[in-house]
C-alpha positions, -999 to 999 in steps of 0.1 A, spaced: 0 0 0 15 34 -10 27 55 19 25 93 20 52 107 43 44 134 67 68 153 90 71 137 124 56 137 149 23 128 134 -6 110 152 -33 99 128 -59 90 154 -55 123 173 -55 143 141 -87 128 128 -106 127 161 -130 155 152 -144 133 124 -155 108 151 -164 132 180 -198 144 167 -212 115 148 -206 102 112 -195 126 85 -204 112 52 -179 133 33 -151 125 57 -161 90 68 -143 71 95 -146 34 87 -127 4 104 -97 25 114 -94 46 82 -106 78 68 -125 79 35 -128 110 13 -138 114 -23 -110 130 -43 -114 139 -80 -143 115 -83 -125 86 -66 -128 73 -31 -95 75 -12 -89 55 20 -63 69 44 -48 47 72 -21 52 98 14 41 88 50 46 101 62 80 90 29 91 76 -2 75 62 -11 47 37 -32 61 9 -52 41 -16 -51 52 -44 -21 74 -42 -11 91 -74 -3 125 -89 -40 136 -86 -47 124 -51 -13 131 -34 -14 170 -32 -51 169 -21 -45 144 6 -14 161 18 -33 194 22 -63 175 37 -41 161 64 -27 195 74 5 194 54 9 232 54 13 235 92 47 238 107 45 218 139 81 219 150 82 257 152 48 257 170 61 231 195 92 252 202 69 282 207 46 263 230 73 257 256 70 293 267 33 289 275 23 266 304 -11 257 289 1 250 253 31 231 266 7 208 285 -16 204 255 12 197 231 24 169 254 -11 155 256 -19 159 219 15 155 204 13 147 167 -20 165 162 -19 180 127 -52 197 121 -70 185 90 -80 210 63 -110 211 40 -97 210 4 -129 226 -10 -137 263 -4 -174 261 -10 -178 230 12 -158 248 39 -184 276 40 -214 254 38 -199 234 67 -196 265 88 -231 277 79 -246 244 91 -228 249 124 -241 284 130 -260 286 163 -266 248 167 -247 219 183 -221 202 162 -241 170 165 -271 187 149 -249 203 122 -234 170 112 -269 154 109 -282 182 87 -251 183 66 -253 145 61 -288 148 48 -276 175 24 -249 152 12 -273 123 6 -297 145 -12 -274 164 -35 -240 146 -33 -227 115 -51 -219 83 -33 -187 65 -42 -182 33 -23 -186 42 14 -180 79 14 -199 106 -5 -186 134 -26 -199 167 -11 -225 184 -34 -209 206 -60 -214 243 -60 -231 240 -94 -256 214 -81 -266 236 -51 -268 267 -73 -296 249 -91 -314 239 -59 -345 256 -44 -346 268 -8 -376 245 -1 -354 215 -9 -330 224 18 -356 233 45 -370 198 40 -336 186 52 -336 206 84 -321 239 72 -336 271 84 -350 292 57 -322 317 61 -294 291 61 -310 276 29 -308 310 13 -272 315 24 -261 281 10 -277 286 -24 -269 323 -26 -231 317 -21 -233 289 -47 -247 314 -72 -224 343 -62 -196 335 -87 -168 338 -62 -133 334 -77 -119 310 -52 -84 308 -67 -81 346 -66 -95 347 -30 -67 323 -19 -40 348 -30 -53 377 -9 -42 389 25 -62 377 55 -81 409 60 -91 411 24 -103 375 24 -124 383 54 -138 415 38 -149 397 7 -165 368 26 -185 389 50 -198 409 21 -217 377 11 -251 373 27 -251 350 56 -213 350 63 -200 367 94 -166 371 109 -167 337 126 -173 319 93 -146 340 76 -121 332 104 -128 294 100 -123 297 63 -89 312 69 -81 285 95 -95 253 80 -93 259 43 -64 283 37 -43 273 68 -34 309 75 -11 310 106 -28 340 122 -64 328 118 -82 331 151 -119 322 154 -125 345 184 -163 340 181 -162 302 183 -180 290 215 -156 261 219 -126 283 217 -141 307 242 -148 278 265 -113 265 262 -98 299 269 -119 303 300 -110 269 313 -73 271 307 -65 307 312 -93 325 331 -102 303 360 -134 291 343 -146 326 333 -155 327 296 -142 358 278 -163 379 255 -156 377 218 -138 410 221 -117 397 249 -110 365 231 -97 385 201 -74 404 223 -61 372 238 -50 362 202 -18 383 208 -7 358 233 -4 331 207 12 351 178 25 340 153 8 306 158 -28 317 165 -43 290 141 -25 261 156 -30 273 191 -68 275 185 -69 240 171 -50 226 201 -72 245 226 -103 232 208 -90 196 206 -84 197 244 -122 197 248 -129 165 229 -96 147 220 -71 126 237 -43 102 225 -59 71 212 -94 87 211 -118 65 192 
């Protein structure tokens, strides 16, 4: 089985824990110890292996997508050195060593995923998103390809509300599909310009834009200050259980520069992940 090498340390189980923490995710499906994702119309299975992961099939088309998907752009060694100066991060890095945050390869899917998670539990968000995938996506073998932007641009709001979307969220998902965003150009812009363009789209706020920077573009300074999980983690680890406001959480970002994104992921993972998590 072909092996894709990733920089050590890398812990596959810890890195993929979020795909098991909130119920099945049909587009990122955990099955019998491996992660399944549809890449370029083909289902790829990813399993733990010494020095990286075993990927089937692994070729010129799947390799760059899988490497990005598994958090290849992140520089863990520099982050780990930085974490030694912070008592909380040092403890979390010891506990979660090898966590390389996964990234969503598709920009439109990233935004839809965030929209489904707005103001609901992640369990509910996964359930609604799975119904969307089954209705508009394409099944490979076990995993499903997330619905294409073109397919959802042709959908009607009523079709999404039948799946559990609110009327507004249905409008947002379809409206963004029809907006004609140049995703390739967007990826070349500075963080603040990316955020400005995203929040100009109906239904997208700063929280969603921050997560786009964090989980699609892997921008080092991305910091989802409005995320309830991050606010909870900051309160538990740094503020004696008192949860900061969004404004206060954004100020706290300075503590983690220049590794705000990785710090946020490790703080969030501390709420649901542990070595060997199943």
